[in-house]
C-alpha positions as CSV (number, residue, x, y, z in Angstrom):
1,X,95.6,43.8,-9.3
2,X,92.1,45.0,-10.6
3,X,89.1,43.6,-11.8
4,X,88.3,44.1,-15.4
5,X,85.6,46.1,-16.4
6,X,84.6,43.0,-18.5
7,X,84.5,40.6,-15.5
8,X,81.7,43.9,-14.4
9,X,80.0,43.5,-17.2
10,X,79.8,39.6,-17.3
11,X,78.5,39.8,-13.9
12,X,75.5,42.2,-14.7
13,X,75.0,39.7,-18.0
14,X,74.6,36.8,-15.1
15,X,72.3,38.4,-13.0
16,X,70.1,39.6,-15.9
17,X,69.7,35.9,-17.1
18,X,68.3,35.0,-13.6
19,X,65.6,37.8,-13.8
20,X,62.1,37.0,-15.2
21,X,60.8,38.3,-18.3
22,X,59.6,42.1,-17.7
23,X,61.6,43.2,-14.7
24,X,63.7,45.4,-13.5
25,X,66.5,45.8,-11.0
26,X,67.3,48.7,-8.8
27,X,70.8,48.2,-7.4
28,X,71.6,51.6,-5.2
29,X,75.2,53.3,-4.4
30,X,76.7,53.6,-1.0
31,X,76.2,57.1,0.9
32,X,78.1,59.4,2.4
33,X,77.7,59.0,6.1
34,X,78.7,61.9,9.0
35,X,80.8,61.1,11.6
36,X,80.5,64.5,13.6
37,X,79.1,67.7,12.4
38,X,80.3,68.2,9.0
39,X,83.2,66.1,8.9
40,X,82.0,62.3,7.1
41,X,83.2,58.9,7.5
42,X,85.8,57.6,4.5
43,X,83.7,56.5,1.8
44,X,83.0,52.7,1.3
45,X,81.1,51.7,-1.6
46,X,77.7,49.0,-1.3
47,X,79.5,46.0,-1.7
48,X,76.5,44.6,-4.5
49,X,76.7,47.8,-6.4
50,X,80.5,47.4,-6.1
51,X,80.3,43.7,-7.4
52,X,78.3,44.9,-10.5
53,X,80.1,47.9,-11.5
54,X,83.7,48.4,-10.2
55,X,82.0,52.2,-9.8
56,X,83.2,54.0,-6.3
57,X,81.3,57.2,-5.8
58,X,78.6,57.3,-3.6
59,X,74.8,58.9,-5.0
60,X,74.3,56.5,-7.9
61,X,71.9,53.9,-9.3
62,X,72.7,50.9,-11.2
63,X,69.4,50.0,-13.4
64,X,69.1,46.4,-15.2
65,X,67.0,46.1,-18.1
66,X,67.0,42.8,-19.4
67,X,65.9,42.4,-23.1
68,X,65.8,46.4,-23.4
69,X,66.6,47.4,-27.1
70,X,67.9,50.6,-26.0
71,X,70.4,49.7,-23.5
72,X,70.3,46.8,-20.8
73,X,72.5,48.6,-18.1
74,X,71.4,52.3,-17.3
75,X,73.1,54.1,-14.4
76,X,72.6,57.3,-12.6
77,X,75.4,59.4,-11.4
78,X,76.5,62.8,-9.8
79,X,77.5,65.3,-12.7
80,X,81.0,66.4,-13.3
81,X,81.0,69.7,-11.4
82,X,84.4,71.6,-11.8
83,X,84.0,73.1,-8.1
84,X,82.8,70.4,-6.2
85,X,85.9,68.6,-7.8
86,X,88.6,70.7,-6.6
87,X,86.9,70.7,-3.3
88,X,86.3,66.7,-2.7
89,X,87.6,64.8,-5.8
90,X,87.8,63.6,-9.4
91,X,83.7,62.6,-10.9
92,X,83.0,60.3,-13.5
93,X,79.7,61.7,-14.1
94,X,77.3,59.8,-17.3
95,X,79.8,60.3,-19.8
96,X,82.5,58.8,-18.1
97,X,80.3,55.8,-16.8
98,X,79.4,55.1,-19.9
99,X,82.9,55.6,-21.4
100,X,85.0,53.8,-18.7
101,X,82.5,51.1,-17.1
102,X,80.9,49.5,-19.8
103,X,77.5,51.2,-19.0
104,X,75.0,51.5,-22.0
105,X,73.3,54.3,-20.7
106,X,74.2,57.1,-18.2
107,X,72.3,60.2,-16.6
108,X,72.6,62.9,-13.6
109,X,71.2,61.2,-10.7
110,X,69.3,64.8,-10.7
111,X,67.2,63.3,-13.3
112,X,66.2,60.0,-11.8
113,X,62.5,61.2,-10.8
114,X,61.8,62.0,-14.4
115,X,63.3,59.0,-15.8
116,X,63.4,56.1,-13.7
117,X,59.7,56.0,-13.5
118,X,59.6,55.6,-17.3
119,X,61.7,52.5,-17.3
120,X,59.5,51.1,-14.3
121,X,56.1,51.6,-16.8
122,X,55.1,48.4,-17.9
123,X,57.1,46.4,-16.1
124,X,56.1,43.4,-14.2
125,X,58.1,42.9,-11.7
126,X,61.0,44.6,-9.5
127,X,64.1,43.0,-8.4
128,X,65.3,45.5,-5.1
129,X,66.8,45.1,-1.8
130,X,64.0,46.7,0.1
131,X,65.1,47.8,3.9
132,X,68.7,49.1,3.2
133,X,68.1,52.3,2.2
134,X,64.9,54.7,3.8
135,X,65.1,57.2,1.2
136,X,65.4,55.0,-2.0
137,X,62.9,53.1,-0.4
138,X,60.1,55.6,-0.3
139,X,61.6,56.9,-3.9
140,X,60.1,53.9,-5.1
141,X,57.3,53.8,-3.6
142,X,56.7,57.5,-4.5
143,X,57.4,56.1,-8.6
144,X,55.1,53.0,-8.3
145,X,52.2,55.6,-6.9
146,X,53.2,58.0,-9.8
147,X,53.0,55.2,-12.5
148,X,49.4,53.9,-10.7
149,X,47.6,57.2,-10.9
150,X,48.3,57.3,-14.6
151,X,46.5,54.2,-15.1
152,X,43.8,55.7,-17.5
153,X,46.5,57.2,-19.7
154,X,47.6,53.3,-20.3
155,X,50.9,53.3,-17.6
156,X,50.9,49.8,-15.7
157,X,53.2,49.6,-12.7
158,X,54.9,46.8,-11.7
159,X,52.9,44.6,-9.6
160,X,55.8,42.3,-8.2
161,X,58.3,43.2,-5.8
162,X,61.5,40.8,-5.2
163,X,64.3,40.9,-3.1
164,X,67.5,41.0,-5.3
165,X,69.2,39.8,-2.3
166,X,69.1,35.8,-3.3
167,X,70.5,35.6,-6.9
168,X,72.9,38.2,-6.2
169,X,74.4,36.9,-3.0
170,X,74.1,33.5,-4.5
171,X,76.8,34.7,-7.3
172,X,79.2,36.6,-5.0
173,X,79.4,33.3,-2.3
174,X,81.1,31.8,-5.6
175,X,84.6,33.5,-6.2
176,X,85.8,34.1,-9.6
177,X,89.5,34.0,-10.2
178,X,90.0,37.5,-10.3
179,X,88.4,37.7,-6.6
180,X,90.5,34.8,-5.6
181,X,93.2,36.7,-6.5
182,X,92.8,39.9,-4.7
183,X,91.4,37.4,-1.6
184,X,95.3,35.7,-1.9
185,X,96.9,39.1,-1.9
186,X,94.9,40.5,1.1
187,X,95.6,37.4,3.1
188,X,99.3,37.7,2.6
189,X,99.0,41.7,3.1
190,X,97.1,40.9,6.5
191,X,99.1,37.7,7.6
192,X,102.3,40.0,7.2
193,X,100.8,42.7,9.5
194,X,100.3,40.1,12.3
195,X,104.2,39.5,11.5
196,X,105.0,42.7,12.1
197,X,103.1,42.7,15.4
198,X,104.6,39.9,16.8
199,X,108.0,41.4,15.9
200,X,107.0,44.4,18.3
201,X,105.7,42.8,20.9
202,X,106.7,43.3,24.5
203,X,105.7,43.8,27.7
204,X,104.7,47.4,28.5
205,X,103.8,47.8,24.6
206,X,100.3,49.3,24.3
207,X,97.6,47.4,22.7
208,X,96.7,50.2,20.3
209,X,100.6,50.2,19.3
210,X,100.2,47.2,18.0
211,X,97.3,47.5,16.2
212,X,99.1,51.0,14.8
213,X,101.9,48.9,13.8
214,X,99.2,46.6,11.9
215,X,97.6,49.4,10.3
216,X,100.5,51.1,8.8
217,X,101.5,47.7,7.5
218,X,98.3,47.6,5.9
219,X,98.4,51.1,4.4
220,X,102.0,50.9,3.1
221,X,101.0,48.0,0.9
222,X,98.3,49.6,-0.5
223,X,95.3,48.8,2.1
224,X,94.1,52.4,3.5
225,X,91.4,50.6,5.5
226,X,91.2,47.8,7.6
227,X,88.3,45.4,6.8
228,X,86.8,45.9,10.0
229,X,87.3,47.4,13.4
230,X,91.0,45.5,15.2
231,X,90.8,43.4,18.0
232,X,93.8,43.3,20.1
233,X,93.3,42.0,23.4
234,X,95.5,41.5,26.1
235,X,95.0,39.2,29.2
236,X,91.8,38.8,29.9
237,X,90.7,41.3,27.5
238,X,91.2,38.2,24.9
239,X,88.1,36.5,26.8
240,X,86.0,39.7,25.2
241,X,85.0,38.5,21.6
242,X,84.9,41.9,20.5
243,X,87.3,43.7,22.4
244,X,88.2,47.3,20.5
245,X,89.1,49.6,22.8
246,X,92.7,48.8,22.5
247,X,93.4,50.8,25.1
248,X,95.6,48.6,27.7
249,X,99.4,47.9,28.8
250,X,100.5,44.4,27.5
251,X,101.5,42.7,30.5
252,X,104.7,40.3,31.2
253,X,103.0,37.0,31.6
254,X,99.8,37.5,29.3
255,X,98.4,36.5,26.0
256,X,97.7,38.8,23.5
257,X,94.9,38.2,20.9
258,X,94.6,40.0,17.5
259,X,92.0,39.9,15.2
260,X,92.4,41.7,11.9
261,X,92.7,41.9,8.8
262,X,92.8,44.6,5.4
263,X,90.7,45.4,2.8
264,X,92.1,45.4,-0.5
265,X,90.2,46.8,-3.7
266,X,86.6,46.1,-1.2
267,X,87.8,42.5,-0.4
268,X,88.6,41.4,2.8
269,X,91.3,39.8,4.8
270,X,90.5,38.0,8.6
271,X,93.1,36.1,10.4
272,X,93.4,35.9,14.5
273,X,96.6,35.2,16.1
274,X,97.4,35.0,19.5
275,X,100.4,34.6,21.2
276,X,102.7,35.5,24.6
277,X,103.6,39.1,25.5
278,X,106.8,38.2,26.2
279,X,107.7,35.5,23.9
280,X,107.3,32.2,25.7
281,X,104.2,30.5,26.5
282,X,103.6,29.1,29.9
283,X,102.5,25.7,30.7
284,X,98.7,26.6,30.7
285,X,98.9,29.0,28.0
286,X,100.2,26.4,25.6
287,X,98.0,23.1,26.6
288,X,95.1,25.8,25.8
289,X,96.7,27.0,22.7
290,X,98.1,23.7,21.1
291,X,94.1,22.3,21.8
292,X,92.6,25.2,20.1
293,X,95.6,24.9,16.9
294,X,94.7,20.9,16.5
295,X,90.6,21.7,16.2
296,X,91.3,24.5,14.0
297,X,94.3,22.0,11.6
298,X,91.6,19.2,12.0
299,X,88.7,21.8,10.9
300,X,90.8,22.9,8.0
301,X,91.7,19.6,6.7
302,X,87.9,18.8,6.7
303,X,86.8,21.7,4.6
304,X,86.6,20.6,0.8
305,X,83.8,20.6,-1.8
306,X,81.0,18.3,-0.4
307,X,81.6,18.4,3.3
308,X,78.0,19.9,4.7
309,X,78.7,23.2,6.5
310,X,77.7,22.6,10.0
311,X,80.3,19.4,10.0
312,X,83.0,21.7,10.2
313,X,81.8,23.6,13.2
314,X,80.7,20.3,14.8
315,X,84.2,18.9,14.5
316,X,85.1,21.7,16.0
317,X,83.0,21.5,19.3
318,X,84.3,17.8,19.4
319,X,87.8,18.1,19.5
320,X,87.6,21.3,21.7
321,X,85.0,19.7,24.1
322,X,87.6,16.5,24.4
323,X,90.4,18.7,25.2
324,X,88.9,20.5,27.8
325,X,87.8,17.0,29.8
326,X,91.2,16.0,29.5
327,X,92.7,19.1,31.3
328,X,89.7,19.2,33.9
329,X,88.2,22.3,32.7
330,X,85.1,20.3,32.0
331,X,84.1,17.3,34.1
332,X,81.4,15.1,32.3
333,X,81.5,13.0,29.3
334,X,82.1,13.7,26.0
335,X,79.0,13.1,24.6
336,X,77.2,14.7,27.9
337,X,79.2,17.9,27.6
338,X,78.2,18.6,23.7
339,X,74.2,17.5,24.3
340,X,74.0,19.8,27.4
341,X,76.4,23.0,26.1
342,X,78.8,22.4,28.9
343,X,82.2,23.6,25.9
344,X,79.6,26.7,25.7
345,X,81.2,28.2,28.5
346,X,84.7,28.3,26.9
347,X,83.5,28.5,23.1
348,X,80.6,30.4,22.6
349,X,81.0,31.1,19.1
350,X,80.9,29.1,15.7
351,X,83.6,28.2,13.8
352,X,83.3,30.4,10.8
353,X,81.8,32.6,8.5
354,X,81.7,33.0,4.7
355,X,84.7,35.6,4.0
356,X,84.4,38.4,0.3
357,X,83.3,41.7,0.0
358,X,81.9,42.0,3.5
359,X,84.5,40.5,6.3
360,X,81.0,38.5,7.6
361,X,79.7,37.8,3.7
362,X,77.1,37.2,2.1
363,X,75.4,33.6,1.2
364,X,72.7,31.3,2.6
365,X,74.6,28.2,5.0
366,X,71.2,26.8,4.6
367,X,69.4,25.4,1.6
368,X,65.7,24.3,1.9
369,X,66.2,24.3,5.8
370,X,69.3,22.2,5.3
371,X,72.8,22.7,6.1
372,X,74.5,23.4,2.4
373,X,77.8,21.5,0.8
374,X,81.3,23.2,0.4
375,X,81.9,24.4,-2.7
376,X,85.0,25.4,-4.8
377,X,84.9,29.2,-5.0
378,X,83.5,29.3,-1.6
379,X,85.9,31.2,1.1
380,X,85.8,30.9,5.0
381,X,87.1,31.6,7.7
382,X,88.0,28.6,10.3
383,X,88.1,30.5,13.9
384,X,88.0,28.1,16.8
385,X,88.7,29.5,20.4
386,X,89.0,28.9,24.0
387,X,87.7,31.7,26.4
388,X,88.3,31.1,30.1
389,X,87.0,34.2,31.8
390,X,88.8,35.7,34.7
391,X,85.9,35.5,37.0
392,X,85.2,31.8,36.0
393,X,85.1,30.0,39.6
394,X,84.6,26.7,38.2
395,X,88.2,26.2,37.1
396,X,91.7,26.2,39.0
397,X,92.9,29.8,39.1
398,X,96.4,29.1,36.8
399,X,93.6,28.5,34.1
400,X,91.7,31.8,34.4
401,X,92.1,35.0,32.0
402,X,93.9,32.8,29.2
403,X,91.7,33.5,25.4
404,X,92.9,31.9,22.3
405,X,91.8,32.2,18.9
406,X,93.6,31.2,15.9
407,X,91.5,32.1,12.3
408,X,92.6,31.3,8.8
409,X,91.2,32.5,5.3
410,X,90.5,28.8,3.2
411,X,89.3,28.9,0.0
412,X,87.6,25.8,-0.9
413,X,89.1,24.3,-4.5
414,X,88.6,21.6,-6.6
415,X,90.4,19.0,-4.6
416,X,90.3,20.3,-0.9
417,X,91.2,23.9,0.3
418,X,94.1,26.1,0.3
419,X,94.7,28.6,3.2
420,X,95.3,32.1,1.7
421,X,96.5,33.3,4.9
422,X,99.7,30.6,6.0
423,X,102.3,33.3,5.8
424,X,101.9,34.0,9.2
425,X,102.7,31.5,11.8
426,X,100.8,29.7,14.1
427,X,103.1,27.1,15.4
428,X,104.0,27.6,19.2
429,X,108.0,27.3,18.3
430,X,107.4,29.3,14.9
431,X,105.8,32.0,17.3
432,X,108.5,31.7,19.4
433,X,111.4,31.9,17.7
434,X,109.6,35.0,15.8
435,X,109.4,37.0,18.2
436,X,113.0,35.9,19.8
437,X,114.6,37.4,16.5
438,X,111.9,40.5,16.8
């Protein structure tokens, strides 16, 4: 399941159609990052660069030049090097970039300081996302100063710098059919990893053992890296939103919250499930869980074309606040608790985020200061939660230390939405049945 080179080429064409005449776009690849001493983290390509090329090597730069007769796409990348390839793996080289990636023209990255100033000369505008890579920011400044220094010889430096983020990220926000297929599969793998963890769970198992089970399932299905650091929080650890220590034993009578998703060909899954360590919800746990599930179902039902982004969140606030009042965890009226933000003691994040190549994916949530309407092709998470801190003395002790979040990945379609992560159960009876069978 791979995105075709024809698709990557069409994306480049679509981006260039949005660029002004006599302009140039510069898009860098990701970089190798040192972990410690001479060991490096696994390489992860820059999402914008990969979206436009499918090229998965560091030390590369893509240049787009709409209307250039000699070729509109130019790439700078590492040369083939037999010794380095023995140590670190195959390189495409400039020849491979042209042959295998539909690039018009390619050069060694060692030549970028000689060739790129020539491509900049005479252009009026640069499209570039400044602030990502300091080294390249400084290089571009150097190239501009170099061109300016030759103005008496007729060189003309660009006079306008435009952030590339907006047009490119608006493209990435609306997924094409290839992306949807990848994200559907990423959602399925992520979901079945959660199923494995539910089956393994029992009192005394360590949080990191559930994490290992999930990551093992991801890897066995072609996803060697998770999309983000896995959260496995048992008991009161579930009330820490980004808990990643995953170092404690799971206790009988507690809930465990798992937030985990795989990355498949640079596309993310993102799922949260909460379930009882011993396979059976207590009355208090079930009450909180059913309330969160009610809110999540209502928000998924609401997610359809034309609905404004914030309306989905507001629906979650309304339902959760109503439920917290009914359970006695909040004591004011619905309007008062919402306007005063009383619910934020228990629900302190928003309903979700865009999902795609980045787990918190790109794309504006507002346009001209107004919340944007949902459109077909958008993928969002829907993840309401209630977190009752262990030291919250405003509530009865029986409620303290309960943390519940339920999260699914939702594709907006022409007629409504599709849940991409439905392969893992979330109904109380289904969860208890699965864990009993496991």
